[in-house]
C-alpha positions in Angstrom: 0.5 11.0 -3.0 1.7 14.4 -0.7 0.4 15.3 2.4 -0.5 19.1 2.7 0.6 21.6 5.8 -3.0 21.5 7.0 -3.2 17.7 7.2 -5.0 17.0 4.2 -4.0 14.3 1.4 -3.0 15.4 -2.2 -4.6 13.0 -4.7 -3.6 12.7 -8.2 -6.0 14.4 -9.4 -5.2 17.3 -7.4 -8.1 17.4 -5.3 -7.1 17.8 -1.5 -8.9 14.8 1.0 -9.1 15.2 5.0 -6.6 12.9 6.8 -8.5 10.5 9.2 -7.0 9.9 12.7 -9.1 7.2 12.7 -8.1 3.5 12.2 -10.2 1.9 9.4 -12.9 -0.2 11.3 -13.5 -3.5 10.2 -11.7 -7.3 10.1 -8.8 -8.7 8.3 -8.9 -8.4 4.8 -10.3 -11.4 2.8 -8.6 -12.5 -0.4 -11.0 -9.7 -2.6 -9.6 -7.1 -0.8 -6.4 -8.7 -0.5 -6.4 -8.9 -4.2 -7.4 -5.2 -4.5 -4.3 -4.1 -2.9 -2.0 -5.9 -5.1 -3.7 -4.2 -8.0 -3.6 -0.7 -6.6 0.3 -1.3 -5.1 1.1 -2.3 -8.8 -0.6 0.5 -10.5 0.4 2.7 -8.0 4.4 1.7 -8.6 3.8 1.5 -11.7 2.5 5.4 -13.0 3.5 6.9 -9.5 6.6 5.7 -8.1 9.7 8.3 -9.1 12.7 6.4 -6.9 11.0 5.6 -3.2 8.3 6.5 -0.9 8.6 6.3 3.0 4.9 5.9 4.2 4.1 5.9 8.3 1.1 4.5 9.4 -0.5 4.5 12.9 -2.7 1.5 14.3 -3.6 1.3 17.8 -1.0 -1.2 18.4 2.2 0.8 16.8 3.8 2.4 13.7 4.3 0.7 11.2 7.0 2.0 8.4 6.7 0.8 4.8 9.6 1.5 2.6 9.0 1.3 -1.5 11.8 1.9 -3.8 13.0 0.6 -6.6 15.9 -1.8 -5.2 15.6 -4.0 -2.0 17.4 -2.7 1.7 21.0 -3.5 1.9 20.6 -5.9 4.8 17.8 -7.9 3.3 18.3 -10.8 1.2 16.2 -10.5 -2.1 14.8 -13.9 -2.0 12.8 -12.7 1.3 10.7 -10.3 -0.6 7.1 -11.8 -1.0 5.9 -11.2 -5.0 2.3 -9.6 -4.9 2.6 -8.6 -8.1 1.9 -10.8 -10.7 -0.8 -11.8 -8.4 0.9 -15.3 -6.3 -1.3 -18.5 -7.3 -3.2 -17.9 -4.0 -5.0 -14.7 -5.0 -5.5 -15.1 -8.7 -7.9 -17.0 -8.0 -11.5 -15.8 -8.3 -13.5 -16.6 -6.0 -17.3 -15.4 -5.0 -15.8 -13.4 -1.7 -15.2 -10.3 -3.5 
């Protein structure tokens, strides 16, 4: 994912998509949406991640910084990382609320 000089996101297909300045509306993610997030993130890191990505997400409450890399942070024990792929048992079960 690349952000162009005009504030647009360059998708993997090469199409420019306008970036929204509004936070996504809606309630908290349900289990189906969390599963979808994990699946998409696993695909992204499998096919598109080189060594690392640093993302910033602006929310109404604060900036959120996301660090995706091939190695754990030096100041964090690897045991503190939560495995999301393969899906953990709580998310792996299918339900009708997707």
